[in-house]
Structure formats: structure tokens, C-alpha cells
C-alpha positions as CSV (number, residue, x, y, z in Angstrom):
1,M,32.4,51.0,-89.0
2,Y,29.5,52.2,-86.9
3,D,29.4,48.9,-85.0
4,K,33.1,49.2,-84.3
5,L,32.8,52.7,-82.9
6,R,29.9,51.7,-80.7
7,M,31.5,48.4,-79.4
8,K,31.5,48.4,-75.6
9,I,34.3,47.0,-73.5
10,E,33.3,43.7,-72.2
11,K,34.7,40.2,-71.5
12,N,36.8,38.9,-74.5
13,T,37.3,42.3,-76.1
14,I,40.7,43.7,-77.1
15,V,41.2,47.2,-75.7
16,S,43.8,49.7,-76.9
17,L,44.4,52.1,-74.1
18,R,46.5,55.2,-74.0
19,Y,47.7,56.0,-70.5
20,K,49.9,58.2,-68.3
21,L,51.3,56.9,-65.1
22,T,52.2,59.3,-62.3
23,D,52.8,59.1,-58.6
24,A,50.5,60.6,-56.0
25,Q,52.3,64.0,-56.4
26,N,51.7,63.9,-60.2
27,N,55.4,63.2,-61.1
28,V,55.3,61.4,-64.4
29,I,56.7,57.8,-64.3
30,E,55.6,56.5,-67.6
31,E,53.8,58.0,-70.7
32,P,54.4,55.8,-73.7
33,D,53.8,56.9,-77.2
34,A,52.1,53.7,-78.2
35,P,48.9,52.5,-76.6
36,M,48.7,49.5,-74.2
37,V,46.7,46.6,-75.7
38,Y,45.1,44.0,-73.5
39,L,42.5,41.3,-73.4
40,H,39.6,42.5,-71.2
41,G,37.7,40.1,-68.8
42,G,39.9,38.9,-65.9
43,Y,42.9,37.8,-67.9
44,E,45.3,39.9,-65.7
45,G,46.0,42.2,-68.6
46,T,45.7,45.2,-66.3
47,F,44.9,46.0,-62.7
48,P,41.4,44.8,-61.6
49,K,40.4,48.3,-60.4
50,I,41.2,49.8,-63.9
51,E,39.4,46.9,-65.6
52,S,36.3,47.5,-63.5
53,M,36.3,51.2,-64.3
54,L,36.6,50.4,-68.1
55,D,33.9,47.7,-68.2
56,G,31.0,48.9,-70.4
57,Q,32.9,51.9,-71.8
58,D,33.7,52.6,-75.5
59,I,36.1,54.4,-77.7
60,G,36.9,57.9,-76.5
61,Y,36.2,57.3,-72.8
62,E,38.9,58.8,-70.6
63,A,39.3,59.0,-66.8
64,T,41.9,59.4,-64.0
65,I,42.0,56.8,-61.2
66,Q,44.3,56.4,-58.2
67,L,45.5,53.0,-57.1
68,E,46.8,52.4,-53.6
69,P,49.8,50.1,-53.2
70,N,47.6,47.0,-52.4
71,E,45.7,47.7,-55.7
72,A,48.8,48.0,-57.8
73,F,52.3,46.6,-57.2
74,G,51.8,45.7,-53.5
75,E,53.2,47.1,-50.2
76,Y,56.9,47.4,-49.8
77,D,58.5,44.3,-48.2
78,P,61.7,45.2,-46.4
79,E,62.6,41.5,-46.1
80,L,63.2,41.5,-49.9
81,L,66.1,43.9,-49.4
82,K,69.5,42.1,-49.7
83,I,73.1,43.1,-49.3
84,E,75.5,40.8,-51.1
85,P,79.2,40.7,-51.8
86,R,80.1,42.4,-55.1
87,T,82.3,39.5,-56.1
88,R,79.1,37.5,-56.9
89,F,78.1,39.8,-59.7
90,P,79.3,40.3,-63.2
91,E,81.1,43.4,-64.4
92,P,80.2,46.1,-65.3
93,L,77.6,46.5,-62.5
94,E,75.3,49.6,-62.3
95,V,72.4,50.8,-60.3
96,G,69.2,49.8,-62.1
97,M,70.4,46.5,-63.4
98,Q,68.2,43.5,-62.7
99,F,68.8,39.9,-61.9
100,E,66.7,36.8,-61.4
101,G,67.2,35.5,-57.9
102,V,70.0,36.2,-55.4
103,P,72.5,33.7,-54.0
104,D,71.6,32.0,-50.7
105,S,74.0,33.4,-48.1
106,D,74.0,29.9,-46.3
107,S,74.9,28.1,-49.5
108,D,78.1,26.1,-49.9
109,E,78.5,27.7,-53.3
110,E,78.7,31.3,-52.2
111,S,81.4,32.1,-54.6
112,E,79.3,31.5,-57.7
113,D,78.2,34.6,-59.6
114,I,74.6,35.6,-60.0
115,S,73.4,35.0,-63.6
116,A,70.8,37.1,-65.3
117,S,69.3,33.8,-66.4
118,A,68.9,31.6,-63.3
119,D,69.7,28.0,-64.2
120,D,67.0,26.7,-61.9
121,A,64.3,29.1,-63.0
122,D,62.3,26.2,-64.6
123,E,62.5,24.0,-61.5
124,T,59.6,25.8,-59.8
125,D,56.1,26.8,-60.9
126,D,56.6,30.2,-59.3
127,E,58.1,33.0,-61.4
128,P,61.6,33.8,-60.3
129,L,62.0,36.9,-58.1
130,I,63.5,39.9,-60.0
131,Y,66.1,41.9,-57.9
132,T,67.0,45.4,-58.9
133,V,70.4,46.9,-58.0
134,T,69.7,50.0,-55.9
135,D,73.2,50.8,-54.7
136,V,76.8,49.7,-55.4
137,A,79.8,50.1,-53.1
138,D,83.4,48.8,-53.4
139,N,82.7,45.5,-51.7
140,Q,78.9,45.2,-51.4
141,V,75.7,45.5,-53.5
142,V,72.2,46.4,-52.4
143,L,69.5,44.4,-54.1
144,D,65.7,45.1,-53.8
145,G,63.3,42.2,-54.7
146,N,60.3,44.5,-54.6
147,H,58.8,45.8,-57.8
148,P,60.3,49.3,-58.5
149,L,56.8,50.8,-57.8
150,A,56.0,48.7,-54.8
151,G,54.7,50.8,-51.8
152,M,53.6,53.7,-54.0
153,A,50.1,55.1,-54.7
154,L,49.8,55.5,-58.4
155,R,47.6,57.6,-60.6
156,F,46.6,56.5,-64.1
157,W,45.1,58.7,-66.8
158,V,43.6,56.4,-69.4
159,Q,41.8,57.0,-72.7
160,V,40.2,54.2,-74.8
161,E,41.6,54.3,-78.3
162,D,40.1,51.2,-79.8
163,V,37.8,48.2,-78.9
164,R,37.4,45.1,-80.9
165,A,36.3,41.5,-80.4
166,A,39.1,39.1,-79.5
167,T,39.9,36.2,-81.8
168,D,39.6,32.6,-80.6
169,D,43.4,32.3,-80.5
170,E,43.7,35.4,-78.4
171,I,41.1,34.1,-75.9
172,Q,42.9,30.7,-75.7
173,N,46.3,32.4,-75.3
174,R,44.9,34.9,-72.8
175,Y,46.6,37.9,-74.4
176,P,46.4,40.0,-77.6
177,E,48.4,38.9,-80.6
178,G,51.8,40.6,-80.4
179,S,51.3,42.1,-77.0
180,E,52.1,39.3,-74.6
181,N,55.1,41.1,-73.1
182,F,53.5,44.3,-72.1
183,T,52.6,45.1,-68.5
184,F,51.8,48.4,-66.7
185,G,54.7,49.8,-64.8
186,M,57.4,48.0,-66.7
187,P,58.9,49.1,-70.0
188,N,58.1,47.1,-73.1
189,E,60.7,46.4,-75.8
190,D,60.4,49.9,-77.3
191,A,60.8,51.7,-74.0
192,D,63.9,53.1,-72.3
193,E,64.3,50.7,-69.4
194,E,67.1,52.6,-67.8
195,D,65.1,55.8,-67.8
196,F,62.0,54.0,-66.4
197,L,64.0,52.5,-63.5
198,E,65.8,55.7,-62.8
199,K,62.4,57.5,-62.5
200,A,60.9,54.8,-60.3
201,L,63.9,54.5,-58.0
202,S,64.1,58.3,-57.6
203,L,60.5,58.6,-56.6
204,K,60.7,56.1,-53.9
205,T,59.6,57.4,-50.5
206,Q,60.7,54.6,-48.2
207,A,63.5,55.0,-45.7
208,P,66.9,55.3,-47.4
209,R,68.4,52.0,-48.5
210,T,72.0,52.8,-49.2
211,L,75.5,51.6,-48.3
212,H,77.0,55.2,-48.2
């Protein structure tokens, strides 16, 4: 028990981390009840700046850190903003819905609907781009391929809840057992995704992107 309490965060340790995510004006974006669990040591389980801050710390450590856009979800790219005919989308269609990919406006198959599961997703090594519906009009839909938090400076309050040695399987798989789907800034299976996206979209400070 004593060794567990004194274990330091280092490469190939599993870290349980409570956190609160806010924007630069301290508006809360995300504050989950359950801790985030990740494999420490360059496995992309968290942002590098946060991982560097936690390196060498132990249970009970807490801190607040600000990440600029290039240290978090990247700068906002206006070229990832798309306006598409509404006829390509399934019904019902609402702001906050997300789709893999967007139809090529120069394609001969313009009339095909967008599918939430792109058929050609496995034909490339790159992960398919996720587009979020940001506005819906009678005939057109605005899609944004940026992460909902792209272009935002973010503040993280973190507190180390637990540290343990990773198992061989966890090191080989590059993530903690049972935690492979969790990432900062996107809701996990137990989170309210609609609430998260609503908060993220409402806190955006870029120029208005609307059809109205």
C-alpha cells in the first residue's frame, strides 16, 4: 500500500486523472464524474504538455494548465467548413450531429446520401474526417470538419487520483484496459454527447458560420 501511494508517474504507468476543462474565460466545457485513465509515456493518451507536467508526480498532485490551440486541438481551418445540399443527409437532421466525411461536390454521385459510417473508411490509412453539423436551413446544411474545440485556448484543472504500473498487455495495446475510447475533449460512452457539443459550439469565438 505504501509503495502504491508513493509510485511516481513515469513511462509505462497507468494514471487515473480527475479533470475539469474550461475555456480561457473559465466557462466549463467538460467536468466528468469519472476520472480519465491513460497510459503515460508518449502513447498519445493525453496532450504532450499535460503529460510533461505530470511526469514525476504522484497521487494527490493537482495543477491548472493552459493549452493554446496548437497545443490542444489545433488552429481553426476555415477550409474545413462545407455547405452541402440538405437532400444528401438523412432525416431527422439536427445541429450537433456528426458524420464521417462529406460528399465531393464534383462527384458524379452527388445525389447519394451521407452515411454516418463511410463505406470507404477502411480504404485509407488516415482516420476519416468527422464533420459536425453547425447549422441547418431549408435547403442547405453547414458542416464543420474542425474539432469542436479547434482554435480555442483551453484550461485544464487536473488531480492525480491513482498511479499504477501498466501490464504487459496494456503496454502492447498502448492504452489501459477498458479505456481505449476515452479522449480529452470528446465525451465517452457515459457522457452526454449532445450537451458537450452544445457547450463547445456555443463557446466558439470564430466569425459566425451560419446560413441565416
